[in-house]
N, CA and C atoms as a LAMMPS dump frame, in Angstrom:
ITEM: TIMESTEP
0
ITEM: NUMBER OF ATOMS
462
ITEM: BOX BOUNDS ff ff ff
-5.0000000000000000e+02 5.0000000000000000e+02
-5.0000000000000000e+02 5.0000000000000000e+02
-5.0000000000000000e+02 5.0000000000000000e+02
ITEM: ATOMS id mol type element x y z
1 1 1 N 338.521 -310.895 -379.725
2 1 2 C 338.903 -310.123 -378.573
3 1 3 C 338.401 -310.783 -377.249
4 2 1 N 339.368 -310.827 -376.311
5 2 2 C 338.976 -311.532 -375.037
6 2 3 C 337.984 -310.72 -374.263
7 3 1 N 337.158 -311.466 -373.548
8 3 2 C 336.145 -310.846 -372.705
9 3 3 C 336.799 -310.259 -371.51
10 4 1 N 336.402 -308.976 -371.183
11 4 2 C 336.99 -308.358 -370.024
12 4 3 C 336.577 -308.992 -368.739
13 5 1 N 337.509 -309.171 -367.817
14 5 2 C 337.161 -309.702 -366.506
15 5 3 C 336.368 -308.697 -365.718
16 6 1 N 335.614 -309.266 -364.766
17 6 2 C 334.751 -308.373 -363.949
18 6 3 C 335.341 -308.136 -362.619
19 7 1 N 335.079 -307.005 -362.068
20 7 2 C 335.542 -306.729 -360.679
21 7 3 C 334.513 -305.827 -359.948
22 8 1 N 334.302 -306.241 -358.72
23 8 2 C 333.412 -305.428 -357.824
24 8 3 C 334.275 -304.722 -356.88
25 9 1 N 334.072 -303.395 -356.81
26 9 2 C 334.791 -302.528 -355.889
27 9 3 C 334.024 -302.335 -354.622
28 10 1 N 334.642 -302.713 -353.529
29 10 2 C 334.028 -302.492 -352.218
30 10 3 C 334.33 -301.061 -351.84
31 11 1 N 333.546 -300.481 -350.978
32 11 2 C 333.585 -299.055 -350.596
33 11 3 C 334.921 -298.538 -350.244
34 12 1 N 335.732 -299.337 -349.571
35 12 2 C 337.042 -298.83 -349.112
36 12 3 C 337.927 -298.406 -350.278
37 13 1 N 337.804 -299.039 -351.413
38 13 2 C 338.631 -298.708 -352.565
39 13 3 C 338.246 -297.353 -353.128
40 14 1 N 336.989 -297.074 -353.172
41 14 2 C 336.492 -295.79 -353.679
42 14 3 C 336.934 -294.676 -352.677
43 15 1 N 336.731 -294.917 -351.427
44 15 2 C 337.161 -293.828 -350.473
45 15 3 C 338.645 -293.632 -350.429
46 16 1 N 339.413 -294.661 -350.687
47 16 2 C 340.895 -294.515 -350.688
48 16 3 C 341.39 -293.689 -351.85
49 17 1 N 340.613 -293.558 -352.89
50 17 2 C 341.015 -292.809 -354.053
51 17 3 C 341.283 -291.319 -353.63
52 18 1 N 340.492 -290.818 -352.752
53 18 2 C 340.665 -289.439 -352.274
54 18 3 C 341.321 -289.394 -350.914
55 19 1 N 341.161 -290.393 -350.078
56 19 2 C 341.807 -290.498 -348.778
57 19 3 C 341.515 -289.218 -347.931
58 20 1 N 340.226 -288.88 -347.888
59 20 2 C 339.848 -287.672 -347.171
60 20 3 C 340.024 -287.857 -345.682
61 21 1 N 339.866 -289.02 -345.138
62 21 2 C 339.815 -289.135 -343.649
63 21 3 C 340.857 -290.096 -343.116
64 22 1 N 341.395 -291.004 -343.925
65 22 2 C 342.25 -292.069 -343.373
66 22 3 C 343.69 -291.659 -343.213
67 23 1 N 344.16 -290.794 -343.999
68 23 2 C 345.569 -290.414 -343.883
69 23 3 C 346.569 -291.48 -344.223
70 24 1 N 346.34 -292.15 -345.332
71 24 2 C 347.192 -293.287 -345.78
72 24 3 C 347.686 -293.027 -347.18
73 25 1 N 348.698 -292.104 -347.334
74 25 2 C 349.132 -291.793 -348.702
75 25 3 C 349.587 -293 -349.554
76 26 1 N 350.23 -294.024 -349.038
77 26 2 C 350.562 -295.12 -349.946
78 26 3 C 349.317 -295.813 -350.473
79 27 1 N 348.347 -296.022 -349.588
80 27 2 C 347.092 -296.633 -350.052
81 27 3 C 346.403 -295.81 -351.179
82 28 1 N 346.426 -294.523 -350.998
83 28 2 C 345.844 -293.619 -351.974
84 28 3 C 346.603 -293.742 -353.293
85 29 1 N 347.938 -293.727 -353.226
86 29 2 C 348.784 -293.873 -354.424
87 29 3 C 348.468 -295.184 -355.172
88 30 1 N 348.464 -296.25 -354.467
89 30 2 C 348.119 -297.559 -355.05
90 30 3 C 346.784 -297.5 -355.681
91 31 1 N 345.767 -296.915 -354.984
92 31 2 C 344.422 -296.877 -355.452
93 31 3 C 344.366 -296.085 -356.755
94 32 1 N 344.965 -294.935 -356.823
95 32 2 C 344.987 -294.133 -358.022
96 32 3 C 345.711 -294.814 -359.164
97 33 1 N 346.8 -295.47 -358.879
98 33 2 C 347.522 -296.229 -359.945
99 33 3 C 346.614 -297.352 -360.421
100 34 1 N 345.987 -298.077 -359.564
101 34 2 C 345.032 -299.143 -359.864
102 34 3 C 343.918 -298.538 -360.816
103 35 1 N 343.386 -297.424 -360.428
104 35 2 C 342.271 -296.811 -361.122
105 35 3 C 342.696 -296.438 -362.564
106 36 1 N 343.924 -295.982 -362.657
107 36 2 C 344.413 -295.528 -363.996
108 36 3 C 344.865 -296.669 -364.884
109 37 1 N 345.576 -297.73 -364.269
110 37 2 C 346.129 -298.739 -365.057
111 37 3 C 345.326 -300.034 -365.189
112 38 1 N 344.498 -300.332 -364.162
113 38 2 C 343.792 -301.643 -364.116
114 38 3 C 342.27 -301.531 -364.429
115 39 1 N 341.703 -300.495 -363.823
116 39 2 C 340.23 -300.341 -363.987
117 39 3 C 339.741 -300.273 -365.433
118 40 1 N 340.432 -299.555 -366.316
119 40 2 C 339.945 -299.409 -367.695
120 40 3 C 339.977 -300.789 -368.483
121 41 1 N 340.666 -301.723 -367.982
122 41 2 C 340.763 -303.04 -368.66
123 41 3 C 339.796 -304.068 -368.117
124 42 1 N 338.907 -303.7 -367.254
125 42 2 C 337.94 -304.607 -366.664
126 42 3 C 336.528 -304.001 -366.73
127 43 1 N 335.528 -304.924 -366.539
128 43 2 C 334.154 -304.443 -366.384
129 43 3 C 333.98 -304.26 -364.909
130 44 1 N 333.749 -303.035 -364.452
131 44 2 C 333.832 -302.713 -363.07
132 44 3 C 332.429 -302.409 -362.577
133 45 1 N 332.119 -302.79 -361.315
134 45 2 C 330.861 -302.685 -360.665
135 45 3 C 331.05 -302.182 -359.291
136 46 1 N 330.037 -301.473 -358.776
137 46 2 C 329.846 -301.175 -357.431
138 46 3 C 328.389 -301.514 -357.105
139 47 1 N 327.929 -301.202 -355.903
140 47 2 C 326.563 -301.533 -355.546
141 47 3 C 325.832 -300.316 -354.921
142 48 1 N 324.599 -300.367 -354.805
143 48 2 C 323.806 -299.404 -354.063
144 48 3 C 324.295 -299.335 -352.618
145 49 1 N 324.805 -300.369 -352.074
146 49 2 C 325.36 -300.372 -350.771
147 49 3 C 326.576 -299.492 -350.653
148 50 1 N 327.449 -299.557 -351.685
149 50 2 C 328.588 -298.632 -351.717
150 50 3 C 328.121 -297.185 -351.691
151 51 1 N 327.129 -296.926 -352.55
152 51 2 C 326.608 -295.481 -352.631
153 51 3 C 326.035 -295.087 -351.307
154 52 1 N 325.34 -295.998 -350.648
155 52 2 C 324.737 -295.644 -349.323
156 52 3 C 325.848 -295.354 -348.287
157 53 1 N 326.936 -296.193 -348.334
158 53 2 C 328.014 -296.005 -347.385
159 53 3 C 328.713 -294.64 -347.715
160 54 1 N 328.973 -294.411 -348.966
161 54 2 C 329.69 -293.147 -349.413
162 54 3 C 328.838 -291.889 -349.035
163 55 1 N 327.529 -292.072 -349.107
164 55 2 C 326.646 -290.91 -348.804
165 55 3 C 326.774 -290.377 -347.381
166 56 1 N 327.412 -291.183 -346.486
167 56 2 C 327.526 -290.853 -345.16
168 56 3 C 328.66 -289.71 -344.993
169 57 1 N 329.475 -289.574 -346.054
170 57 2 C 330.509 -288.599 -346.028
171 57 3 C 329.95 -287.189 -346.209
172 58 1 N 330.853 -286.188 -345.979
173 58 2 C 330.471 -284.755 -346.218
174 58 3 C 330.003 -284.654 -347.688
175 59 1 N 329.135 -283.687 -347.888
176 59 2 C 328.541 -283.447 -349.208
177 59 3 C 329.581 -283.31 -350.326
178 60 1 N 330.632 -282.54 -350.087
179 60 2 C 331.626 -282.286 -351.013
180 60 3 C 332.384 -283.589 -351.409
181 61 1 N 332.682 -284.366 -350.391
182 61 2 C 333.37 -285.592 -350.633
183 61 3 C 332.485 -286.579 -351.446
184 62 1 N 331.201 -286.561 -351.102
185 62 2 C 330.247 -287.446 -351.801
186 62 3 C 330.273 -287.088 -353.261
187 63 1 N 330.233 -285.802 -353.591
188 63 2 C 330.221 -285.381 -354.998
189 63 3 C 331.461 -285.851 -355.692
190 64 1 N 332.62 -285.795 -355.029
191 64 2 C 333.836 -286.286 -355.606
192 64 3 C 333.775 -287.782 -355.874
193 65 1 N 333.191 -288.527 -354.945
194 65 2 C 333.043 -289.983 -355.163
195 65 3 C 332.186 -290.26 -356.372
196 66 1 N 331.044 -289.594 -356.39
197 66 2 C 330.092 -289.76 -357.539
198 66 3 C 330.829 -289.45 -358.897
199 67 1 N 331.629 -288.439 -358.912
200 67 2 C 332.356 -288.021 -360.112
201 67 3 C 333.208 -289.199 -360.694
202 68 1 N 333.997 -289.842 -359.81
203 68 2 C 334.831 -290.948 -360.31
204 68 3 C 334.023 -292.18 -360.619
205 69 1 N 332.869 -292.266 -360.117
206 69 2 C 331.964 -293.467 -360.368
207 69 3 C 331.027 -293.35 -361.505
208 70 1 N 331.074 -292.232 -362.215
209 70 2 C 329.989 -291.989 -363.195
210 70 3 C 329.918 -292.995 -364.327
211 71 1 N 330.977 -293.656 -364.671
212 71 2 C 330.948 -294.658 -365.71
213 71 3 C 330.902 -296.131 -365.226
214 72 1 N 330.73 -296.303 -363.925
215 72 2 C 330.806 -297.607 -363.313
216 72 3 C 329.332 -298.153 -363.113
217 73 1 N 329.112 -299.401 -363.467
218 73 2 C 327.8 -300.001 -363.322
219 73 3 C 327.472 -300.287 -361.875
220 74 1 N 326.153 -300.066 -361.538
221 74 2 C 325.705 -300.208 -360.147
222 74 3 C 324.855 -301.45 -360.077
223 75 1 N 325.092 -302.3 -359.139
224 75 2 C 324.334 -303.494 -358.828
225 75 3 C 323.417 -303.193 -357.639
226 76 1 N 322.169 -303.543 -357.699
227 76 2 C 321.238 -303.326 -356.544
228 76 3 C 321.231 -304.569 -355.747
229 77 1 N 321.399 -304.424 -354.439
230 77 2 C 321.313 -305.525 -353.512
231 77 3 C 319.875 -306.086 -353.474
232 78 1 N 319.758 -307.396 -353.567
233 78 2 C 318.448 -308.045 -353.609
234 78 3 C 318.256 -308.82 -352.3
235 79 1 N 317.081 -309.326 -352.185
236 79 2 C 316.753 -310.21 -351.018
237 79 3 C 317.734 -311.444 -350.985
238 80 1 N 318.036 -311.978 -352.143
239 80 2 C 318.99 -313.049 -352.254
240 80 3 C 320.346 -312.699 -351.717
241 81 1 N 320.788 -311.473 -352.067
242 81 2 C 322.091 -310.971 -351.519
243 81 3 C 321.983 -310.907 -350.007
244 82 1 N 320.886 -310.334 -349.48
245 82 2 C 320.712 -310.201 -348.057
246 82 3 C 320.716 -311.532 -347.333
247 83 1 N 320.091 -312.524 -347.921
248 83 2 C 320.051 -313.819 -347.303
249 83 3 C 321.465 -314.43 -347.225
250 84 1 N 322.183 -314.339 -348.369
251 84 2 C 323.534 -314.872 -348.333
252 84 3 C 324.45 -314.123 -347.386
253 85 1 N 324.233 -312.817 -347.305
254 85 2 C 325.065 -312.014 -346.327
255 85 3 C 324.819 -312.446 -344.92
256 86 1 N 323.57 -312.747 -344.574
257 86 2 C 323.267 -313.224 -343.229
258 86 3 C 323.85 -314.619 -342.975
259 87 1 N 323.907 -315.371 -344.011
260 87 2 C 324.612 -316.742 -343.911
261 87 3 C 326.07 -316.559 -343.597
262 88 1 N 326.765 -315.6 -344.224
263 88 2 C 328.153 -315.296 -343.969
264 88 3 C 328.323 -314.943 -342.509
265 89 1 N 327.364 -314.121 -341.963
266 89 2 C 327.395 -313.684 -340.548
267 89 3 C 327.123 -314.919 -339.664
268 90 1 N 326.167 -315.694 -339.963
269 90 2 C 325.821 -316.924 -339.156
270 90 3 C 326.97 -317.906 -339.142
271 91 1 N 327.715 -317.977 -340.228
272 91 2 C 328.828 -318.902 -340.312
273 91 3 C 330.088 -318.379 -339.605
274 92 1 N 330.01 -317.098 -339.066
275 92 2 C 331.152 -316.51 -338.373
276 92 3 C 332.226 -315.982 -339.314
277 93 1 N 331.879 -315.802 -340.603
278 93 2 C 332.87 -315.255 -341.527
279 93 3 C 333.037 -313.789 -341.373
280 94 1 N 331.853 -313.123 -341.246
281 94 2 C 331.804 -311.668 -341.08
282 94 3 C 331.073 -311.338 -339.744
283 95 1 N 331.572 -310.422 -338.954
284 95 2 C 330.926 -310.102 -337.666
285 95 3 C 329.477 -309.596 -337.916
286 96 1 N 328.593 -309.802 -336.981
287 96 2 C 327.216 -309.347 -337.106
288 96 3 C 327.077 -307.854 -337.253
289 97 1 N 327.901 -307.128 -336.65
290 97 2 C 327.879 -305.649 -336.722
291 97 3 C 328.506 -305.09 -338.051
292 98 1 N 328.926 -305.972 -338.961
293 98 2 C 329.528 -305.564 -340.205
294 98 3 C 328.722 -306.193 -341.411
295 99 1 N 327.433 -306.098 -341.328
296 99 2 C 326.544 -306.769 -342.312
297 99 3 C 326.862 -306.199 -343.74
298 100 1 N 327.188 -304.917 -343.9
299 100 2 C 327.491 -304.395 -345.144
300 100 3 C 328.694 -305.09 -345.812
301 101 1 N 329.687 -305.444 -344.992
302 101 2 C 330.868 -306.163 -345.518
303 101 3 C 330.382 -307.586 -346.057
304 102 1 N 329.487 -308.179 -345.375
305 102 2 C 328.889 -309.426 -345.785
306 102 3 C 328.173 -309.218 -347.112
307 103 1 N 327.449 -308.063 -347.198
308 103 2 C 326.694 -307.817 -348.431
309 103 3 C 327.572 -307.612 -349.621
310 104 1 N 328.713 -306.967 -349.398
311 104 2 C 329.65 -306.78 -350.506
312 104 3 C 330.171 -308.148 -351.022
313 105 1 N 330.483 -309.054 -350.067
314 105 2 C 330.956 -310.343 -350.367
315 105 3 C 329.838 -311.121 -351.12
316 106 1 N 328.609 -311.058 -350.669
317 106 2 C 327.473 -311.695 -351.261
318 106 3 C 327.247 -311.172 -352.697
319 107 1 N 327.316 -309.938 -352.911
320 107 2 C 327.095 -309.35 -354.266
321 107 3 C 328.187 -309.898 -355.265
322 108 1 N 329.445 -309.856 -354.813
323 108 2 C 330.523 -310.295 -355.638
324 108 3 C 330.414 -311.803 -355.984
325 109 1 N 329.937 -312.566 -354.99
326 109 2 C 329.783 -314.03 -355.205
327 109 3 C 328.571 -314.306 -356.096
328 110 1 N 327.427 -313.775 -355.803
329 110 2 C 326.194 -314.045 -356.524
330 110 3 C 326.209 -313.498 -357.955
331 111 1 N 326.891 -312.388 -358.145
332 111 2 C 327.05 -311.856 -359.489
333 111 3 C 328.266 -312.363 -360.267
334 112 1 N 328.901 -313.385 -359.678
335 112 2 C 329.951 -314.079 -360.289
336 112 3 C 331.104 -313.198 -360.821
337 113 1 N 331.499 -312.303 -359.908
338 113 2 C 332.562 -311.374 -360.241
339 113 3 C 333.86 -312.174 -360.28
340 114 1 N 334.763 -311.811 -361.194
341 114 2 C 336.1 -312.414 -361.16
342 114 3 C 336.866 -311.968 -359.88
343 115 1 N 336.705 -310.649 -359.559
344 115 2 C 337.478 -310.165 -358.463
345 115 3 C 336.544 -309.372 -357.51
346 116 1 N 336.758 -309.501 -356.259
347 116 2 C 336.225 -308.527 -355.247
348 116 3 C 337.485 -307.772 -354.723
349 117 1 N 337.449 -306.439 -354.996
350 117 2 C 338.587 -305.577 -354.646
351 117 3 C 338.257 -304.758 -353.477
352 118 1 N 339.117 -304.851 -352.461
353 118 2 C 338.835 -304.164 -351.185
354 118 3 C 340.199 -303.822 -350.431
355 119 1 N 340.084 -302.739 -349.688
356 119 2 C 341.213 -302.411 -348.724
357 119 3 C 340.791 -302.899 -347.331
358 120 1 N 339.663 -303.529 -347.156
359 120 2 C 339.194 -303.91 -345.865
360 120 3 C 339.883 -305.184 -345.396
361 121 1 N 341.093 -304.995 -344.758
362 121 2 C 341.931 -306.138 -344.374
363 121 3 C 341.52 -306.65 -343.033
364 122 1 N 340.573 -306.121 -342.399
365 122 2 C 340.051 -306.679 -341.15
366 122 3 C 338.983 -307.757 -341.434
367 123 1 N 338.055 -307.472 -342.271
368 123 2 C 336.911 -308.424 -342.491
369 123 3 C 336.822 -309.052 -343.868
370 124 1 N 337.594 -308.59 -344.861
371 124 2 C 337.487 -309.126 -346.204
372 124 3 C 338.82 -309.675 -346.746
373 125 1 N 339.82 -308.865 -346.848
374 125 2 C 341.068 -309.232 -347.511
375 125 3 C 342.001 -309.7 -346.426
376 126 1 N 341.77 -310.813 -345.897
377 126 2 C 342.642 -311.402 -344.886
378 126 3 C 342.732 -312.9 -345.135
379 127 1 N 343.9 -313.514 -345.144
380 127 2 C 344.001 -314.949 -345.504
381 127 3 C 342.962 -315.868 -344.851
382 128 1 N 342.84 -315.715 -343.564
383 128 2 C 341.88 -316.625 -342.818
384 128 3 C 340.444 -316.381 -343.378
385 129 1 N 340.029 -315.123 -343.507
386 129 2 C 338.7 -314.826 -344.045
387 129 3 C 338.498 -315.361 -345.446
388 130 1 N 339.459 -315.148 -346.279
389 130 2 C 339.424 -315.635 -347.723
390 130 3 C 339.225 -317.118 -347.706
391 131 1 N 340.003 -317.836 -346.824
392 131 2 C 339.817 -319.271 -346.766
393 131 3 C 338.432 -319.664 -346.284
394 132 1 N 337.859 -318.98 -345.347
395 132 2 C 336.509 -319.271 -344.865
396 132 3 C 335.531 -319.043 -345.997
397 133 1 N 335.673 -318.033 -346.78
398 133 2 C 334.809 -317.714 -347.883
399 133 3 C 334.886 -318.906 -348.946
400 134 1 N 336.111 -319.292 -349.279
401 134 2 C 336.254 -320.378 -350.224
402 134 3 C 335.562 -321.605 -349.74
403 135 1 N 335.84 -322.005 -348.531
404 135 2 C 335.241 -323.268 -347.993
405 135 3 C 333.698 -323.117 -347.973
406 136 1 N 333.177 -321.958 -347.494
407 136 2 C 331.724 -321.772 -347.367
408 136 3 C 331.067 -321.785 -348.765
409 137 1 N 331.602 -320.971 -349.635
410 137 2 C 331.043 -320.864 -351.021
411 137 3 C 331.051 -322.237 -351.742
412 138 1 N 332.183 -322.866 -351.549
413 138 2 C 332.296 -324.234 -352.211
414 138 3 C 331.243 -325.128 -351.621
415 139 1 N 331.01 -325.173 -350.391
416 139 2 C 330.021 -326.059 -349.791
417 139 3 C 328.579 -325.731 -350.194
418 140 1 N 328.38 -324.455 -350.571
419 140 2 C 326.984 -324.029 -350.948
420 140 3 C 326.884 -323.967 -352.526
421 141 1 N 327.96 -324.381 -353.218
422 141 2 C 327.927 -324.341 -354.693
423 141 3 C 327.734 -322.875 -355.162
424 142 1 N 328.404 -321.954 -354.521
425 142 2 C 328.337 -320.495 -354.858
426 142 3 C 329.663 -320.147 -355.532
427 143 1 N 329.63 -319.257 -356.498
428 143 2 C 330.85 -318.787 -357.109
429 143 3 C 331.777 -318.14 -356.116
430 144 1 N 333.102 -318.334 -356.316
431 144 2 C 334.124 -317.807 -355.456
432 144 3 C 334.927 -316.695 -356.149
433 145 1 N 334.679 -315.403 -355.853
434 145 2 C 335.519 -314.409 -356.443
435 145 3 C 336.916 -314.385 -355.922
436 146 1 N 337.844 -313.966 -356.696
437 146 2 C 339.256 -313.767 -356.17
438 146 3 C 339.22 -312.489 -355.355
439 147 1 N 339.565 -312.546 -354.052
440 147 2 C 339.495 -311.416 -353.128
441 147 3 C 340.904 -310.822 -353.05
442 148 1 N 341.035 -309.567 -353.434
443 148 2 C 342.353 -308.929 -353.579
444 148 3 C 342.303 -307.471 -353.099
445 149 1 N 343.459 -306.864 -352.865
446 149 2 C 343.623 -305.487 -352.624
447 149 3 C 343.994 -304.832 -353.999
448 150 1 N 343.737 -303.523 -354.186
449 150 2 C 344.158 -302.903 -355.412
450 150 3 C 345.664 -303.082 -355.745
451 151 1 N 346.484 -303.031 -354.735
452 151 2 C 347.898 -303.198 -354.874
453 151 3 C 348.331 -304.525 -355.399
454 152 1 N 347.481 -305.53 -355.299
455 152 2 C 347.802 -306.873 -355.721
456 152 3 C 347.843 -306.901 -357.287
457 153 1 N 347.235 -305.929 -357.976
458 153 2 C 347.23 -305.893 -359.439
459 153 3 C 348.494 -305.162 -359.937
460 154 1 N 349.193 -304.462 -359.1
461 154 2 C 350.274 -303.578 -359.55
462 154 3 C 351.651 -304.283 -359.47
């Protein structure tokens, strides 16, 4: 039996499942289809950073998030993750005020995820940003996850 590929879900994917605040029905539809058809066939991870970001939501929303995440493994951000995240910021890949986005990228890279899945098209899933990550990670001999949107799997 083939080994399941790994994927790290960035916070935007989790929040899009319910779409409480964004008002983007197509994104929610893609996310739910992705969750139903793709997630079960992968080893899926989130991080304590995702949980911290999700905890900023209303209590009822947060409980809903936790419910869909109950079977997903949680990675704890380490000092090594924080150091790499700051390097992404210093290199101009991620803006200084978006350190959590850099942390998500660092977690997926350092934990050698096959995929980093995100709806964050401003700072993560953007061709120019992806290229910068590839060049930077390659220069540092760091694993390069495939950075995609949930809809890319469908």
